[in-house]
C-alpha positions in Angstrom: 20.4 23.0 3.8 20.3 20.7 0.8 17.8 21.6 -1.9 16.2 18.2 -1.8 15.5 18.4 1.9 11.9 18.5 3.0 12.9 21.4 5.3 14.3 23.6 2.6 12.3 26.5 1.1 10.0 26.0 -1.8 10.0 28.7 -4.5 6.2 29.0 -4.2 6.4 29.8 -0.5 7.4 33.4 -0.9 4.5 35.7 -0.1 2.1 32.8 0.3 0.4 34.5 3.3 -0.4 37.6 1.3 -1.6 36.0 -2.0 -5.3 35.9 -2.9 -7.2 32.7 -2.1 -7.3 31.5 -5.7 -3.6 32.1 -6.1 -2.8 30.2 -2.9 -4.9 27.2 -4.0 -3.3 27.2 -7.5 0.2 27.2 -6.0 -0.8 24.3 -3.7 -2.2 22.3 -6.6 0.9 22.9 -8.7 3.0 21.6 -5.9 0.8 18.5 -5.5 1.0 17.8 -9.3 4.8 18.2 -9.1 4.9 15.7 -6.2 3.0 13.1 -8.2 5.4 13.5 -11.1 8.3 12.8 -8.7 6.9 9.2 -8.5 7.5 8.4 -12.2 11.3 8.0 -12.0 10.7 5.6 -9.1 8.6 3.1 -11.1 11.4 0.6 -11.6 12.1 0.6 -7.9 8.4 0.4 -7.0 8.1 -2.6 -9.3 10.9 -4.4 -7.4 9.1 -3.7 -4.1 5.8 -5.0 -5.5 7.2 -8.1 -7.0 9.1 -8.9 -3.8 6.0 -8.3 -1.6 3.8 -10.5 -3.8 6.4 -13.3 -3.6 6.5 -13.0 0.2 2.7 -13.1 0.5 2.4 -16.0 -2.0 4.9 -18.0 0.1 2.9 -17.5 3.3 4.9 -14.6 4.7 3.6 -11.3 6.0 4.0 -7.8 4.6 4.3 -5.3 7.4 3.8 -1.5 7.0 5.9 0.8 9.1 5.8 4.5 9.7 5.2 7.5 12.0 3.3 10.8 11.6 2.1 11.6 8.1 4.1 8.8 6.5 2.6 6.4 9.0 -0.9 7.6 8.0 -0.2 7.0 4.3 1.1 3.5 5.2 -1.9 2.8 7.4 -4.3 3.9 4.7 -2.9 1.4 2.2 -2.6 -1.3 4.8 -6.2 -1.1 5.8 -7.5 -1.3 2.3 -5.8 -4.6 1.4 -8.4 -6.8 3.1 -11.5 -5.2 1.5 -10.0 -4.7 -1.9 -7.9 -7.8 -2.4 -9.2 -10.2 0.3 -5.8 -10.3 2.0 -6.4 -11.2 5.7 -5.3 -8.4 8.1 -3.0 -10.7 10.0 -0.9 -11.0 6.9 -0.3 -7.2 6.8 0.5 -6.0 10.3 0.8 -2.2 10.8 3.6 -0.7 13.0 2.5 2.9 13.6 4.4 5.0 16.1 2.2 5.6 19.1 -0.4 3.0 18.1 -4.1 3.7 18.0 -3.8 6.6 20.5 -1.7 8.5 18.0 -4.5 8.3 15.5 -6.7 10.4 17.6 -4.0 12.8 18.8 -0.9 13.0 16.8 2.2 13.7 18.8 5.8 14.1 17.5 7.5 12.5 20.5 6.6 8.9 19.7 8.5 8.9 16.4 11.7 9.6 18.3 11.3 6.6 20.7 13.5 3.6 19.8 12.1 1.6 22.8 8.6 2.0 21.3 9.9 0.7 18.0 11.5 -2.3 19.7 8.3 -3.1 21.5 6.2 -2.8 18.4 8.6 -5.0 16.4 8.6 -7.7 19.1 4.8 -7.6 19.3 4.5 -8.0 15.5 6.7 -11.1 15.6 8.2 -10.5 12.2 10.8 -13.1 11.0 12.7 -14.4 8.0 10.4 -14.8 5.1 8.5 -11.6 6.0 8.9 -8.1 4.5 8.7 -4.7 6.1 7.6 -1.7 4.0 9.0 1.3 5.8 8.1 4.9 5.1 9.7 8.2 6.2 9.6 11.5 4.3 12.9 12.7 5.6 14.4 9.2 5.7 15.6 9.9 9.2 12.7 9.1 11.5 14.1 7.3 14.5 11.1 5.0 15.0 11.1 3.8 11.4 14.9 3.5 11.2 14.9 1.3 14.4 12.2 -1.0 13.0 14.1 -1.3 9.7 17.3 -2.2 11.6 15.6 -4.7 13.7 13.9 -6.2 10.7 17.1 -6.7 8.8 18.8 -8.2 11.8 15.9 -10.7 12.0 16.2 -11.6 8.3 13.2 -9.6 7.2 13.4 -8.0 3.8 13.2 -4.2 4.1 11.8 -1.9 1.5 12.3 1.8 2.3 10.4 4.7 0.8 11.8 8.2 1.5 11.6 11.6 -0.1 15.2 12.7 0.4 18.1 11.3 -1.6 20.9 9.6 0.3 18.9 9.5 3.5 19.5 6.9 6.2 16.4 4.8 5.4 17.4 4.4 1.8 20.8 3.3 2.8 19.4 0.8 5.3 16.8 -0.8 2.9 17.3 -3.9 0.8 14.9 -2.2 -1.7 15.2 1.6 -1.5 12.7 3.8 -3.2 13.4 7.5 -3.6 10.4 9.9 -4.2 12.3 13.1 -4.6 9.5 15.6 -4.0 11.9 18.3 -2.6 10.8 21.2 -0.4 7.2 21.7 0.7 5.3 24.8 -0.1 4.5 25.0 3.6 8.0 24.4 4.8 8.5 21.1 6.4 4.8 20.1 6.1 5.4 16.6 4.7 1.7 15.8 4.9 1.5 17.6 1.6 3.8 16.8 -1.4 5.8 14.0 0.3 2.6 12.3 1.5 0.9 12.7 -1.8 3.8 11.0 -3.6 3.9 8.3 -0.9 0.2 7.5 -1.2 0.4 7.3 -5.0 3.4 5.0 -4.8 1.7 2.7 -2.3 -1.4 2.6 -4.4 0.8 1.5 -7.3 2.6 -1.1 -5.3 -0.5 -2.7 -3.7 -2.4 -2.9 -7.0 0.6 -4.7 -8.7 0.8 -7.0 -5.7 -2.9 -7.7 -6.1 -2.4 -8.5 -9.8 0.5 -10.8 -9.1 -1.6 -12.7 -6.6 -4.4 -13.1 -9.0 -6.7 -10.8 -7.1 -7.2 -8.4 -10.0 -8.4 -9.6 -13.4 -9.1 -7.3 -16.3 -9.3 -4.4 -13.9 -11.8 -6.1 -11.7 -11.4 -6.8 -7.9 -12.0 -10.6 -8.2 -11.0 -11.3 -4.6 -13.1 -8.5 -3.1 -14.7 -9.2 0.3 -18.3 -8.5 -0.3 -19.5 -7.6 3.2 -22.1 -4.9 2.5 -24.9 -4.3 0.0 -22.7 -2.1 -2.3 -20.0 -4.7 -2.5 -22.4 -7.6 -3.0 -23.9 -5.8 -5.9 -20.4 -5.1 -7.3 -19.4 -8.8 -6.9 -22.5 -9.9 -8.9 -21.6 -7.4 -11.7 -18.0 -8.7 -11.7 -19.1 -12.3 -12.0 -21.6 -11.4 -14.7 -19.0 -9.4 -16.7 -16.2 -12.0 -16.6 -18.4 -15.1 -17.1 -20.8 -13.7 -19.7 -23.7 -14.9 -17.6 -26.7 -12.8 -16.7 -26.9 -11.1 -13.3 -29.3 -13.7 -11.9 -26.9 -16.5 -12.7 -24.1 -14.5 -11.3 -25.9 -14.1 -8.0 -26.7 -17.8 -7.8 -23.1 -18.6 -8.5 -22.0 -16.4 -5.6 -24.5 -18.2 -3.3 -22.9 -21.5 -4.3 -19.4 -20.2 -3.4 -20.4 -18.4 -0.2 -19.7 -15.0 -1.9 -16.3 -15.8 -3.2 -16.0 -14.0 -6.6 -13.2 -16.0 -8.4 -14.8 -19.5 -8.0 -18.2 -17.9 -8.7 -17.0 -16.7 -12.1 -16.1 -20.3 -13.0 -19.4 -21.6 -11.5 -21.3 -19.2 -13.7 -19.5 -20.6 -16.7 -20.7 -24.1 -15.8 -18.2 -25.5 -13.3 -19.4 -27.2 -10.1 -18.3 -25.2 -7.1 -15.9 -27.9 -5.8 -14.2 -28.2 -9.1 -13.9 -24.4 -9.4 -12.1 -24.3 -6.1 -9.7 -27.0 -7.2 -9.1 -25.2 -10.5 -8.1 -22.0 -8.7 -5.7 -23.9 -6.4 -4.1 -25.4 -9.5 -3.7 -21.9 -11.1 -2.4 -20.4 -7.8 -5.5 -18.1 -7.6 -5.4 -16.8 -11.1 -8.5 -16.8 -13.3 -6.7 -16.3 -16.6 -5.8 -19.9 -17.4 -9.5 -20.9 -17.1 -11.1 -17.9 -18.8 -8.7 -18.0 -21.7 -9.7 -21.6 -22.6 
């Protein structure tokens, strides 16, 4: 079996069952740290994925996430956060997860082998040319994910493939392949560990760069955050105050004038009428920089 395979033996596996508790945990942590370092060589590929995804969303297309099992859970985790963090509507980021919601309560392996399920999910998603599919599979051979990738390419959908095994089928099938070569797992074959850790870090990196390119992150602040609870409303006021230079009371009043929208509220707090602030942001394609740098 190839050394890079997720099913090969990890050198830290030997005697794991007999090691002391602290030693077991130290080996596991070392394996997690090594998995994260495996993401670094993929930065150029991840940048390509993020730039392409931002362009698709900017043009009105959709960014679908695709996966099964642990890889699907990593994809789902990132997908669900996009609305709250960056204000991207959920219908712009559909999730194709093998087995659907039922598989979230009871994970079964059979669903990831079912191409008919992949066909049905792809048809239901209605992806088309101008959209993009972000497909994840640790082994790069998951039938569900490969089938969706093939259907997507046939429909003119751009496919980004993230896999943890070099030369795998998903990487060969993708328009934008990303290799996260994490190698064998310390618990052999358990890709919820190193492979999933690398995938989650990679997805965090991609989605934040997408948010930046869309103007939803400014100076490290989530300026398109959906403030739908007390914590986030307080955060929105702090963001408006910090970026506008206004006091917190003025920031809250600006947010009331913009129905809670942070970006226009920043401009309102700096003296713009709300209607003008909205027009300014349309002109700058959602970016605050042109107005704050004046």
